[in-house]
C-alpha positions as CSV (number, residue, x, y, z in Angstrom):
1,M,-6.2,-73.3,-62.9
2,R,-9.9,-72.6,-63.4
3,F,-12.6,-74.2,-65.4
4,V,-13.7,-72.2,-68.4
5,E,-17.4,-73.0,-68.0
6,D,-17.9,-71.8,-64.4
7,G,-14.7,-70.1,-63.4
8,D,-14.2,-72.4,-60.4
9,W,-10.7,-72.8,-59.1
10,F,-9.4,-76.4,-59.3
11,A,-7.5,-76.9,-56.0
12,D,-5.8,-80.1,-57.1
13,C,-3.6,-78.3,-59.7
14,P,-0.4,-76.4,-58.8
15,V,-0.6,-72.8,-57.7
16,V,1.7,-70.9,-60.1
17,M,3.2,-67.5,-59.2
18,E,5.8,-65.3,-60.9
19,F,8.4,-63.3,-59.2
20,D,10.5,-61.0,-61.5
21,G,10.6,-63.6,-64.3
22,L,11.0,-66.7,-62.0
23,Q,8.0,-68.9,-61.9
24,V,7.3,-70.9,-58.7
25,E,4.9,-73.8,-58.7
26,V,3.5,-75.3,-55.5
27,C,1.2,-78.3,-55.3
28,H,0.1,-80.5,-52.4
29,S,-1.4,-84.0,-52.8
30,K,-2.4,-86.7,-50.4
31,L,-1.6,-85.8,-46.8
32,D,2.2,-85.9,-47.1
33,E,3.2,-84.9,-50.6
34,L,4.5,-81.4,-51.5
35,S,6.0,-80.5,-54.9
36,I,7.8,-77.2,-55.4
37,G,9.0,-76.5,-58.9
38,W,10.6,-73.6,-60.8
39,N,9.8,-72.7,-64.4
40,T,8.4,-76.2,-65.4
41,I,4.8,-75.3,-66.3
42,D,3.9,-73.5,-69.5
43,T,0.8,-71.5,-68.4
44,A,0.3,-70.3,-72.0
45,A,-0.2,-73.9,-73.3
46,T,-3.5,-75.5,-73.6
47,I,-4.2,-78.2,-70.9
48,T,-4.7,-81.6,-72.6
49,G,-5.8,-85.0,-71.3
50,W,-9.1,-83.7,-69.9
51,E,-11.3,-84.6,-72.9
52,W,-13.2,-87.2,-70.8
53,F,-14.2,-84.5,-68.2
54,E,-17.3,-82.3,-68.5
55,L,-15.4,-79.1,-67.8
56,T,-12.5,-77.5,-69.6
57,P,-9.5,-76.5,-67.5
58,Q,-7.5,-73.4,-68.3
59,W,-4.6,-71.6,-66.6
60,S,-5.8,-68.5,-65.0
61,H,-3.5,-65.4,-64.7
62,S,-5.4,-63.8,-61.9
63,D,-6.9,-64.8,-58.6
64,E,-8.7,-62.5,-56.2
65,R,-6.8,-64.1,-53.2
66,L,-3.4,-63.3,-54.8
67,E,-4.2,-59.8,-56.2
68,P,-3.3,-57.9,-53.0
69,F,0.3,-59.2,-53.3
70,V,0.9,-58.3,-56.9
71,G,3.7,-55.8,-57.2
72,Q,4.8,-56.2,-53.5
73,E,8.3,-57.0,-52.5
74,L,8.8,-60.6,-51.4
75,R,10.6,-60.4,-48.1
76,E,10.9,-64.0,-46.9
77,V,9.9,-67.6,-47.8
78,A,9.4,-70.3,-45.1
79,L,8.1,-73.8,-44.8
80,L,5.5,-74.0,-42.0
81,E,5.0,-77.4,-40.4
82,W,1.6,-78.0,-38.8
83,R,2.2,-79.2,-35.2
84,P,-0.9,-78.9,-33.1
85,A,-0.9,-79.7,-29.4
86,G,-3.7,-82.3,-29.8
87,H,-4.3,-85.2,-32.2
88,D,-4.9,-83.8,-35.7
89,L,-5.1,-85.7,-39.0
90,A,-3.1,-82.9,-40.7
91,A,-0.2,-83.0,-38.2
92,G,3.1,-82.9,-40.0
93,T,1.8,-81.3,-43.2
94,V,3.8,-78.5,-44.6
95,A,2.6,-75.1,-45.9
96,V,4.7,-72.8,-48.1
97,E,4.6,-69.2,-46.9
98,F,5.5,-66.1,-48.8
99,A,5.9,-63.0,-46.7
100,F,5.5,-59.7,-48.6
101,T,5.8,-56.1,-47.4
102,G,2.1,-55.9,-47.0
103,G,1.2,-59.4,-45.5
104,C,1.6,-63.1,-45.9
105,L,0.3,-65.7,-48.3
106,R,0.4,-69.4,-47.6
107,I,-0.2,-72.4,-49.9
108,V,-1.4,-75.0,-47.4
109,N,-2.2,-78.7,-47.6
110,G,-6.0,-78.8,-47.6
111,L,-6.0,-82.5,-47.0
112,D,-5.2,-83.7,-50.6
113,E,-5.5,-80.4,-52.3
114,N,-4.1,-76.9,-52.2
115,R,-5.7,-74.2,-50.0
116,I,-4.7,-70.5,-50.0
117,E,-4.5,-68.6,-46.8
118,T,-3.6,-65.0,-46.1
119,G,-2.8,-63.0,-43.0
120,A,-1.0,-64.2,-39.9
121,A,-0.3,-68.0,-39.6
122,Q,-1.9,-69.9,-36.9
123,P,0.3,-70.4,-33.8
124,D,0.3,-74.3,-34.3
125,Y,2.8,-73.9,-37.2
126,V,6.5,-74.4,-36.6
127,R,8.4,-72.0,-38.9
128,H,11.4,-73.2,-41.0
129,Q,12.7,-70.1,-42.7
130,L,14.2,-70.6,-46.2
131,G,15.5,-67.2,-47.1
132,R,15.2,-63.5,-47.0
């Protein structure tokens, strides 16, 4: 989701991706909440309830961080648990990783918001493979 007025991405809203007609929705909140849904968000619908806010939210159907993965084969999905050696406020948070033929995309808990990362995961993650 982006704001119409300035095009900024709103990291508190779900990241929505489509894979061959199946829509996957991932959203982090707080330090320990992760929601994963399938086909529950209508991205063609107008977002309501924001009339009090100075910016207008709208579902975006493109994102420069996701573009390199469009059309690639999804090879694997995994949950990555952040387990650093030292003390870290984010320890125990979970990222959702999508491995494609040409690289990896992760939706990470950015400490009460979604963050998108690409490339190889940091070694402090413990991988829990979900499927191939």
